[in-house]
KOLMIVO-667113 format. One line per field, with one value per residue (C-alpha): x, y negated, z; residue number from 1. Coordinates in steps of 0.02 Angstrom, whole numbers, m for minus. Each point is the difference from the previous one (the first is absolute). Layout:
N
px = c(X/...) .
py = c(Y/...) .
pz = c(Z/...) .
resi = c(NUM/...) .
//
This chain:
944
px = c(5890/123/m7/m188/57/141/m125/m140/153/37/m172/m38/142/m85/m129/93/90/m145/m64/169/m78/116/m95/m16/m68/m178/m118/5/m167/m61/m25/m149/m5/m150/m17/m46/168/119/137/75/127/78/m185/m85/m131/m83/m138/m99/m69/58/170/m1/138/31/31/46/m90/94/m69/m131/1/m174/7/24/m37/m120/m163/42/165/m87/m120/137/76/m173/3/159/m46/m161/83/141/m144/m93/148/m16/m165/m57/138/m31/109/15/61/86/36/94/125/175/95/102/167/72/163/20/m4/107/124/m10/m25/169/93/m48/66/153/141/m100/60/98/m91/50/18/m178/m96/m130/121/m34/m58/m112/m96/m11/m57/m134/m48/m39/m89/m125/m30/m29/m123/m93/m89/m4/m7/8/m146/39/m102/m10/m73/m35/m35/m65/123/m58/m123/86/m82/12/165/73/m83/60/184/m32/m8/109/143/102/28/3/134/112/m49/m38/13/m19/m175/m46/62/m97/m121/72/99/m166/m66/141/m43/m193/101/109/m174/m77/151/2/m217/38/164/m72/m53/m148/42/179/53/126/23/25/154/34/8/m169/m71/65/m73/m176/m28/77/m136/m133/39/1/m114/m45/176/98/134/167/126/133/m36/57/107/m28/200/107/m63/m168/m138/m88/m91/m67/m144/110/40/m160/19/99/m168/m125/79/m4/m156/m205/m145/m149/m206/m101/m141/m118/124/16/182/146/125/178/135/197/198/70/192/m39/m154/m168/m125/m160/m135/m182/m43/m136/m50/m122/m78/m55/m166/m111/74/m83/87/137/68/182/122/m163/m60/59/185/37/m101/129/115/m130/63/165/m68/m9/117/37/58/m132/26/m86/m48/m91/m38/m59/m33/22/m157/2/m106/m124/m22/m57/m97/m156/m3/5/m146/m117/48/m26/m174/m34/30/m97/m154/39/m9/m154/m113/36/m37/m145/m73/m27/75/143/173/122/98/168/81/m104/37/204/m22/m86/132/156/m137/19/170/23/m84/118/132/m92/m10/141/132/37/184/109/m52/m198/34/m86/75/m84/85/24/78/42/93/61/42/82/m5/86/m148/m196/m55/131/m24/m173/27/120/m136/m135/126/21/m172/m44/164/m98/m174/m104/45/72/m65/127/m63/53/m52/20/116/156/138/m62/17/156/80/m45/135/117/65/m76/m117/m170/m159/m104/m173/m58/m118/33/56/31/m26/70/100/169/13/m115/146/146/m75/49/160/85/189/m49/99/113/170/113/207/122/63/168/m25/m38/m164/m92/m169/m123/m173/m147/m148/m81/163/119/179/163/70/192/81/178/36/163/m97/m66/177/106/m106/m171/122/m115/1/0/m81/m163/m105/m90/m145/m124/m67/31/m5/m4/174/90/181/m45/20/127/120/m82/82/165/27/m31/100/139/3/19/135/m67/67/m121/23/m184/m64/m126/m23/m115/121/m83/103/141/m41/69/191/m38/m44/141/16/26/52/198/m1/m152/28/m135/32/m112/20/m40/130/131/159/15/m33/m58/m119/85/m99/178/35/m161/4/129/154/m13/115/90/m31/m198/33/98/m141/m30/78/96/32/110/m127/m142/105/27/m186/m71/120/m74/m171/48/82/m154/m107/105/m20/m177/m27/72/m102/m148/43/70/m159/m120/107/m58/m162/m145/m22/184/16/m139/76/74/152/47/10/129/123/m2/15/155/97/m42/71/168/42/m20/m92/176/m52/137/m125/m115/m127/106/92/m157/m31/155/m21/m165/88/136/m144/m83/181/m20/m177/m89/m110/m136/136/46/m174/m22/169/m60/m131/95/118/m142/m49/179/m4/m128/37/m75/97/132/13/23/148/145/152/163/92/m102/13/m126/m110/m61/190/m25/64/m97/m108/m165/m171/m123/m4/m162/4/m134/m44/m96/m58/m11/m160/m90/m125/m157/m57/m72/27/51/179/m42/m74/159/79/214/10/m101/61/209/m71/m65/158/106/m137/45/199/m14/m79/134/95/m56/20/180/23/m57/140/130/m14/14/m127/m45/m54/m134/m60/m153/m66/m159/m49/m146/m86/29/m157/106/132/m121/m36/175/86/169/m116/m72/154/49/m160/49/165/m11/m120/80/153/m62/6/183/58/m81/m110/m189/m67/m116/m132/m130/m116/m182/m77/42/m42/189/81/m89/32/175/41/14/m28/m164/96/144/m69/23/m78/m136/m76/m152/m55/m185/m52/m168/m13/m83/146/147/m99/m16/176/55/m77/87/159/m21/m71/m151/m174/m110/m166/m55/m16/201/m1/m127/136/128/m90/m39/189/33/m155/m4/m125/m125/m51/147/124/141/155/m22/160/m68/85/2/m73/64/m38/157/47/158/53/m15/m185/m50/m111/m95/m32/108/m8/201/56/135/m58/105/92/144/m8/m70/112/27/m212/26/142/m141/m145/5/m189/18/m56/4/m7/174/82/m27/92/177/m3/m210/m92/m114/m140/27/24/m188/m61/42/m104/0/52/130/168/113/130/166/157/156/108/m136/20/m150/m47/42/172/35/88/m141/75/m35/118/128/42/36/193/122/m50/m172/10/m71/m32/91/m186/m63/50/m82/m175/2/m113/18/m141/144/146/74/62/m12/m169/54/39/63/m157/37) .
py = c(m810/m98/m6/m41/m145/m54/5/m98/m127/m14/m48/m130/m91/m90/m18/m83/m127/m43/m64/m77/m124/m180/m150/m91/132/10/m105/m130/m133/m7/m167/m51/m148/m129/m33/144/2/148/m49/m113/35/m137/m86/155/6/165/33/165/m12/m115/m71/m162/m103/m165/m130/m203/m118/m135/m184/m30/m203/m43/m199/m111/174/6/120/95/38/18/111/123/11/59/119/82/19/90/109/72/19/94/102/70/86/95/m74/m103/m163/m110/m178/m91/m200/m54/m170/m20/m159/m88/104/m188/66/108/m139/m97/155/m41/m186/m5/135/m86/m153/6/m143/m94/m183/0/m91/m160/m37/m99/52/151/161/147/101/m144/m7/198/m15/m118/75/155/m92/m78/146/84/m113/m3/197/40/178/131/103/192/145/177/127/178/134/176/120/146/78/131/163/137/57/m205/m13/165/m40/m191/85/126/m123/m3/182/m8/m131/143/132/m45/m180/25/48/m197/m73/135/m114/m158/78/68/m183/m53/m22/m38/m147/m33/m20/m144/m91/m7/m53/m145/m65/m70/m191/m48/66/m5/124/75/159/m114/m2/65/m177/m34/165/m72/m166/60/120/m131/m102/113/75/m167/m93/m168/m24/m146/73/m2/m110/96/160/161/105/167/96/25/191/m7/53/123/m11/159/8/m54/m154/m71/m51/m132/m90/28/m15/m136/m66/26/m16/m5/m79/m31/45/m98/m114/m109/35/127/m38/33/1/7/m27/m121/m25/69/m110/47/m67/15/m30/12/66/m24/117/m29/99/m46/12/m46/m90/m111/30/m113/m52/22/m79/m114/m85/85/67/181/23/56/m162/m102/46/m72/m190/8/m54/147/190/115/186/123/169/115/164/50/167/m11/108/135/m24/142/m57/m157/44/73/m139/m142/92/m9/m191/m23/61/m98/m185/81/47/m182/m86/114/m56/m198/5/144/13/m205/m52/m127/m47/103/m110/m54/118/150/m52/m18/165/76/m84/100/166/4/m24/157/99/m26/m4/192/35/m35/76/m105/m76/m64/m158/72/102/2/m18/m38/m54/m113/m170/m44/m175/m33/m185/m9/m141/m51/58/42/m164/m44/176/m40/m195/81/157/m131/m94/166/m6/m166/m8/134/m26/m38/129/149/65/36/92/25/176/67/135/m110/117/134/m127/m83/172/30/m117/129/119/172/m56/57/m101/m72/16/m5/m172/m136/112/m87/78/m77/37/m5/m150/m91/76/m64/m173/m20/2/17/m66/m148/m139/m162/85/m152/m36/125/54/m102/m138/m180/m44/m107/5/102/90/m88/116/129/82/m98/38/m99/m11/28/m48/39/m94/83/207/m45/m50/125/168/m9/m79/m146/m180/m128/m118/m93/m105/m116/m74/m134/m182/m138/51/184/45/m11/m62/83/186/m48/m84/176/94/m68/m52/205/62/m123/72/158/m32/m67/m153/m131/m139/m73/m184/m74/m153/m97/53/76/177/m137/30/185/m47/m98/118/61/182/m57/m152/55/103/m142/m118/m130/m86/m142/m20/m172/m55/134/m32/m32/133/100/64/m6/115/94/52/54/151/121/54/223/83/154/109/m9/99/126/130/m1/112/m156/m126/m102/m17/m25/m132/m101/29/m83/m142/m45/23/m108/m124/m7/m47/m134/m84/63/m83/m179/m5/3/m106/m139/11/m20/m159/m73/m94/115/m89/32/178/51/m50/140/m85/m56/198/23/m127/42/194/m36/m93/115/121/m106/m8/173/114/10/m31/m143/m116/m149/m85/m149/88/48/m198/m19/93/m90/m133/74/64/m174/m86/159/m81/97/m170/112/79/m168/m28/137/m31/m182/73/141/m149/m111/163/23/m171/66/49/161/66/m22/178/74/m102/58/m123/93/m84/113/178/128/m5/166/60/1/168/1/153/m73/107/m120/m128/m132/m124/m148/m137/m126/m130/61/m9/146/m9/28/209/30/m186/m9/m48/m153/m84/49/m168/3/34/131/78/m21/94/152/6/m6/125/102/m10/9/169/63/m60/115/162/m48/53/185/28/m67/104/198/76/134/m138/m17/m194/m81/m143/m114/m112/m138/m84/124/m45/m126/107/112/m189/9/143/26/m6/170/64/m29/90/138/11/7/144/100/m21/8/194/23/m162/37/m161/m31/m143/m106/m107/m107/m103/m63/98/174/m27/m85/151/111/m104/34/163/149/m83/111/163/m24/m95/110/m59/m145/m108/m97/m125/m126/m22/m80/m26/137/17/m2/120/131/m55/32/184/46/m40/124/128/m7/44/m150/m30/100/m145/m23/m151/m96/69/m114/m136/57/20/m105/m68/m171/m54/m142/m81/m4/m141/88/36/169/91/193/117/m15/170/85/151/103/109/76/66/183/19/m66/m166/m71/m180/m40/m144/m74/16/m111/7/51/m78/10/m81/m152/m115/65/m11/m184/m10/84/m141/m102/m70/m187/m83/m150/26/50/m185/m136/m144/35/m34/m22/184/43/m41/m178/m10/80/m146/m164/m74/m2/m174/18/m1/127/m56/m9/75/m19/82/74/81/29/131/m67/m48/186/118/111/159/m56/m55/145/m82/m172/m55/m99/m150/m3/m120/37/m90/60/34/108/190/m82/m46/186/107/174/64/m112/84/83/182/195/46/203/105/168/111/109) .
pz = c(7229/m5/m211/14/126/m114/m135/83/61/m186/m67/133/m27/m152/102/144/m102/m107/167/25/m135/m11/73/m150/m111/81/95/m107/m18/m147/m77/m103/m78/23/m185/m126/m90/42/m114/m121/m132/m117/m63/20/161/54/104/76/m179/m120/m65/m77/m99/59/m126/5/m135/m84/m15/m115/m65/3/m12/m179/m96/m138/18/m136/93/140/m66/m70/176/69/m119/22/166/m18/m125/150/108/m116/m18/173/m4/143/131/163/m14/128/m16/134/m13/150/6/40/70/m128/31/43/79/m173/m97/101/m26/m200/2/94/m99/m161/68/m108/15/120/41/177/133/52/192/86/m150/m17/m64/m80/164/35/m129/m47/205/m64/m146/85/187/m130/m104/174/52/m141/48/m202/m38/m161/m45/m21/m49/2/m97/73/m130/44/m56/58/121/130/m12/175/m59/m14/175/89/m59/56/169/13/m60/175/m19/m193/6/95/m105/m172/m32/m196/59/75/m152/m126/1/m39/m122/m110/1/m81/m167/55/81/m141/m109/125/0/m183/m3/120/m82/m156/m25/122/166/m38/162/43/152/175/72/174/48/m60/73/180/m45/m49/160/106/m61/m11/180/69/m90/30/97/m75/m110/75/m78/m5/m106/59/m121/m10/23/m165/m59/114/m121/90/159/89/126/161/m103/m9/178/m44/m104/114/197/54/m79/90/m98/59/20/125/m28/m123/10/m208/18/30/128/m68/140/m36/39/m117/66/172/28/30/m156/m14/m162/m38/m168/m99/m138/m112/m168/m184/m32/m104/m165/m148/m164/m15/m164/5/m77/m91/172/149/65/70/137/124/m53/80/183/m59/31/181/118/83/m33/m73/1/m127/m9/m141/m3/m189/m61/m202/m57/m136/m147/13/179/m71/m145/100/118/m165/m44/131/24/m188/48/129/m71/m174/118/97/m181/m40/136/m37/m191/m11/158/29/m176/103/m44/115/130/m88/130/m63/m203/54/58/m136/m126/118/m8/m188/31/97/m101/m168/120/28/m159/m74/167/142/m33/168/m28/62/111/156/183/197/127/152/13/177/89/145/46/192/143/160/83/m53/m20/m136/m87/m3/m80/m153/m20/m46/m94/m125/6/m46/m136/m107/9/m88/m122/107/170/120/163/180/40/188/46/m39/82/m159/m124/100/m40/m188/m33/57/m155/17/133/m35/m64/122/m59/m180/48/m149/m124/m170/m173/m164/m141/m5/m82/134/113/m86/m17/173/m35/163/m36/m81/80/m12/m89/m55/15/107/131/26/m44/62/48/m70/73/23/m100/24/m96/96/46/111/0/m20/m174/18/m186/m48/m172/m37/m17/m164/m69/104/28/m153/m123/m28/m43/157/m95/111/m28/138/m53/67/14/136/155/m32/115/m150/63/176/m62/m100/158/87/m114/m15/185/51/m140/30/183/m63/m132/m149/m110/m77/m92/0/m121/100/m89/127/144/122/11/29/184/m2/m25/193/93/126/m51/m187/m21/9/m142/m106/m112/m64/m164/m50/m184/m8/84/m34/m94/m186/m83/93/m114/m159/m124/m35/173/70/m115/83/m92/0/110/m66/138/m17/m164/76/m4/m185/m132/m90/145/m110/m117/117/81/m154/m85/177/1/m196/47/166/m116/m119/152/60/m174/m14/173/m30/m168/88/168/m123/m89/132/59/m142/m46/m48/m160/m75/88/m122/m140/m100/m48/191/26/m141/44/181/m62/m105/137/138/m119/m22/181/12/150/113/195/m13/m121/70/m83/m49/m118/m91/33/m109/m120/m47/m15/m115/m98/m5/m74/m137/m52/100/37/131/65/70/60/103/71/70/70/103/43/57/104/60/108/88/176/22/m176/78/52/m169/m29/99/59/m54/134/132/37/m12/134/m25/44/194/84/139/20/m24/49/m31/m143/m23/m121/m14/m119/141/m67/m181/m85/m96/m116/23/m32/m173/m53/m185/m35/m76/165/66/79/m33/181/m9/m145/88/144/m97/m92/172/68/m150/35/203/m44/m109/131/116/m103/m1/160/m51/m122/125/122/34/m90/121/150/26/m70/m7/m131/56/m153/50/m122/m128/m97/m74/m49/m101/m99/m74/m121/115/160/m85/m27/152/91/m120/69/134/1/m111/125/141/28/m85/135/148/0/76/m132/95/m123/70/m104/26/m146/m31/m209/m4/51/m106/m177/47/m144/112/171/37/m45/91/161/158/166/m6/132/m63/145/m38/m174/m24/m205/m87/m135/123/120/m159/m42/186/m35/m138/70/164/m125/71/m110/m47/m8/145/136/52/m81/144/121/m41/51/171/44/161/4/65/167/m90/153/106/13/64/m117/m82/69/m24/m86/m173/m109/m160/m87/m17/m137/55/m158/30/m20/188/m20/147/88/120/131/10/162/121/142/119/133/m46/m178/72/m54/m165/m24/51/m146/m152/46/m132/81/11/190/23/168/m14/m38/127/55/81/179/m11/68/m129/120/18/m199/m18/118/m83/m102/m207/m5/142/m44/78/106/m27/119/m2/m98/m128/m128/m122/m89/m146/41/20/m150/m44/84/156/145/m41/m155/61/m83/79/m119/90/149/178/115/183/84/m152/110/136/m94/m71/113/14/m132/m123/45/m130/90/m40/12/m2/144/41/26/149) .
resi = c(1/2/3/4/5/6/7/8/9/10/11/12/13/14/15/16/17/18/19/20/21/22/23/24/25/26/27/28/29/30/31/32/33/34/35/36/37/38/39/40/41/42/43/44/45/46/47/48/49/50/51/52/53/54/55/56/57/58/59/60/61/62/63/64/65/66/67/68/69/70/71/72/73/74/75/76/77/78/79/80/81/82/83/84/85/86/87/88/89/90/91/92/93/94/95/96/97/98/99/100/101/102/103/104/105/106/107/108/109/110/111/112/113/114/115/116/117/118/119/120/121/122/123/124/125/126/127/128/129/130/131/132/133/134/135/136/137/138/139/140/141/142/143/144/145/146/147/148/149/150/151/152/153/154/155/156/157/158/159/160/161/162/163/164/165/166/167/168/169/170/171/172/173/174/175/176/177/178/179/180/181/182/183/184/185/186/187/188/189/190/191/192/193/194/195/196/197/198/199/200/201/202/203/204/205/206/207/208/209/210/211/212/213/214/215/216/217/218/219/220/221/222/223/224/225/226/227/228/229/230/231/232/233/234/235/236/237/238/239/240/241/242/243/244/245/246/247/248/249/250/251/252/253/254/255/256/257/258/259/260/261/262/263/264/265/266/267/268/269/270/271/272/273/274/275/276/277/278/279/280/281/282/283/284/285/286/287/288/289/290/291/292/293/294/295/296/297/298/299/300/301/302/303/304/305/306/307/308/309/310/311/312/313/314/315/316/317/318/319/320/321/322/323/324/325/326/327/328/329/330/331/332/333/334/335/336/337/338/339/340/341/342/343/344/345/346/347/348/349/350/351/352/353/354/355/356/357/358/359/360/361/362/363/364/365/366/367/368/369/370/371/372/373/374/375/376/377/378/379/380/381/382/383/384/385/386/387/388/389/390/391/392/393/394/395/396/397/398/399/400/401/402/403/404/405/406/407/408/409/410/411/412/413/414/415/416/417/418/419/420/421/422/423/424/425/426/427/428/429/430/431/432/433/434/435/436/437/438/439/440/441/442/443/444/445/446/447/448/449/450/451/452/453/454/455/456/457/458/459/460/461/462/463/464/465/466/467/468/469/470/471/472/473/474/475/476/477/478/479/480/481/482/483/484/485/486/487/488/489/490/491/492/493/494/495/496/497/498/499/500/501/502/503/504/505/506/507/508/509/510/511/512/513/514/515/516/517/518/519/520/521/522/523/524/525/526/527/528/529/530/531/532/533/534/535/536/537/538/539/540/541/542/543/544/545/546/547/548/549/550/551/552/553/554/555/556/557/558/559/560/561/562/563/564/565/566/567/568/569/570/571/572/573/574/575/576/577/578/579/580/581/582/583/584/585/586/587/588/589/590/591/592/593/594/595/596/597/598/599/600/601/602/603/604/605/606/607/608/609/610/611/612/613/614/615/616/617/618/619/620/621/622/623/624/625/626/627/628/629/630/631/632/633/634/635/636/637/638/639/640/641/642/643/644/645/646/647/648/649/650/651/652/653/654/655/656/657/658/659/660/661/662/663/664/665/666/667/668/669/670/671/672/673/674/675/676/677/678/679/680/681/682/683/684/685/686/687/688/689/690/691/692/693/694/695/696/697/698/699/700/701/702/703/704/705/706/707/708/709/710/711/712/713/714/715/716/717/718/719/720/721/722/723/724/725/726/727/728/729/730/731/732/733/734/735/736/737/738/739/740/741/742/743/744/745/746/747/748/749/750/751/752/753/754/755/756/757/758/759/760/761/762/763/764/765/766/767/768/769/770/771/772/773/774/775/776/777/778/779/780/781/782/783/784/785/786/787/788/789/790/791/792/793/794/795/796/797/798/799/800/801/802/803/804/805/806/807/808/809/810/811/812/813/814/815/816/817/818/819/820/821/822/823/824/825/826/827/828/829/830/831/832/833/834/835/836/837/838/839/840/841/842/843/844/845/846/847/848/849/850/851/852/853/854/855/856/857/858/859/860/861/862/863/864/865/866/867/868/869/870/871/872/873/874/875/876/877/878/879/880/881/882/883/884/885/886/887/888/889/890/891/892/893/894/895/896/897/898/899/900/901/902/903/904/905/906/907/908/909/910/911/912/913/914/915/916/917/918/919/920/921/922/923/924/925/926/927/928/929/930/931/932/933/934/935/936/937/938/939/940/941/942/943/944) .
//
């Protein structure tokens, strides 16, 4: 008995132990997500019936491409879709706010060696903060396109393993992973299919999947500007983790309401939006790309974000053949009804269908290939508003932008249609099914967008095509990263904004650490040197008032430095070779300059060239020579019996007496003006008052002053590039040359352009060449092949438009020429000044070409905008001490009042009040007569 009791007690002990289970092991509520997804593993999502792999599609350029290039892109996309036969696809197009903080961080890290802040002026922190605030106020976003591809349907065993996953994780964790492991080869195959040219897809990263889920579950809610980052190493979301996407968001619909209401939390604040979902309906035959743009791209023109969701099934050939045969029979019967029964010509639409029947019949006969595989699908569009009225209004705008060629339907059951945007959710309805070939679906080109510039450079503007996004450009990315040229062309007619664009690039890159030398003959860019934040590091040199000899042809060509050839195989030999080339360049330069100073009738004589060449060779090419020695050599040759040498010397002596010619002949009693030890970041060379010939005028029509002006401009350009070779080759440097169309007319000018183009990568230089006509630059040998970035402004002449497109490397003869004449449209019936931002076609040198709008409208840059304003305005000039309003009401024949101590404009130096010298006699009341608007004062300020 005792033994039985003991045995019973021992058998009951495990039972009692099982009854005393720990509290956390049982009785927990089971979480079931509100969505169909059950887990996310990397770029794979799983529901109870399906596994899909998600990819992010690369942006595709559409603007400024030929029809043949666009057709190739469509065929490439169609071929990739055709390879996905028998699979379901889910296409999602969403938007992400432009990552302002990420750009600012990259820009700040890329601003190497920036100049120190100046007290009382706009500092670096204020500049960077102002740029960010301005960008955030523009509310621009990037389009992101995701494609989900069905990997495999899930069988009964897979669903059982998924349901038992909590238990199997403890008992047999390998069984849970077995399904995904079995799909590895299939996933790798799909990865390879979609990675080719066309879709250019890559597997979605965990951050991408998280963003897609957030934007889908919170459809229509404002996108957060600070993007949530998935913790490092996390790539799997279990069933319970999916609550992070669905909690805090509620979606519901009132009966028969035209929208669905979405309520969610953003930064602990409740936000509500109304979302209207449309479905693509009947669509007439679109001619893409000959006439129409990709039909999914039309929504990019709208001023508010638009979401797309498409469920697509790519059909197998055996599923399609029978249906196509039936459709062909219907069309043939309809045609026979018109022609045989009623002796009538069939309608044009039926005739087009008949032609298509013949094509389909040929496809069936030869076998369906990837390019003519059929599919069907449902395309939905979602727009949101703060209330129902705004959402419905925006839905109407979508209808308007697509009509009349595409019918957009506004279906009932908005809740179910809105749920379709969430990955893994079932189809709401089979209504509005669209059928077509993969080529028709590929012609939507969902990833077509504006793609130009980079994400680390200065902000220069925004695109103004169908897609609106910021344009950042790093002028030294090409040299430092891509190992290409730094040559840049800025082309446009009068008033196209070339000087404004050049000034914007120079100012913003100066702030980020670059050094610039600018040759601006007319002088407006010299105002940059007076900005408070730049003034301590800048100098303005008016070459027409500079020291004699500053444009000595022998001095403007830099002497090579031995340390620049340290990376050569034989540094000593390379340095000596470059010194020899520099001496030859000096001889050629002085020969061209002195020939240009002679009258045209004398310079064109062959004997003139001969005597000059002999004299130049005798003087040599050392950098301590000057043109006066050449004249002396001509005199010696004349005494030796060379009569023509004396004639040439007499003409050069006559030109030497001109005031501006003194720039060529140095004063040996003075020091070299370029031996200043100060660290100048900006040097602006101007030649105000110089008269250049009319562009395109023949050489024989030039006056003596115009001939001298062209030669001085040539020498000034060489002087500009000298600063490149005297600085450390690794420093970021820039050279900006205006009026370069004159350089292209002289041999040494062409040599200069070619030299800058070839040395820009080696010496880390961004060279800007501004010209009114692209043809002037194209005439320089090798320019088109070496040019990196190109800006083309408004161009009206037909021949000039064609040459500008060649410079942009854009197809000609397809209609882009006329577009160049529409840039920066000018108001025709408005007498107000045209201060609208100028437009350019920008080719970034890396394949991106887009129409952009230059932007310098930020409040913190108001003083820069005022300094670069070159538009004349008579209202800025008034009698000192007399209000503008009083001067305006004076009768035309009434003499202006003369005030005590007044100084008229003609008595002031050209530069303004800040250039008054001690020799100017000022009345004691002069300072009192200046009002606040006329005082010279700092215009910048630290932005907080």
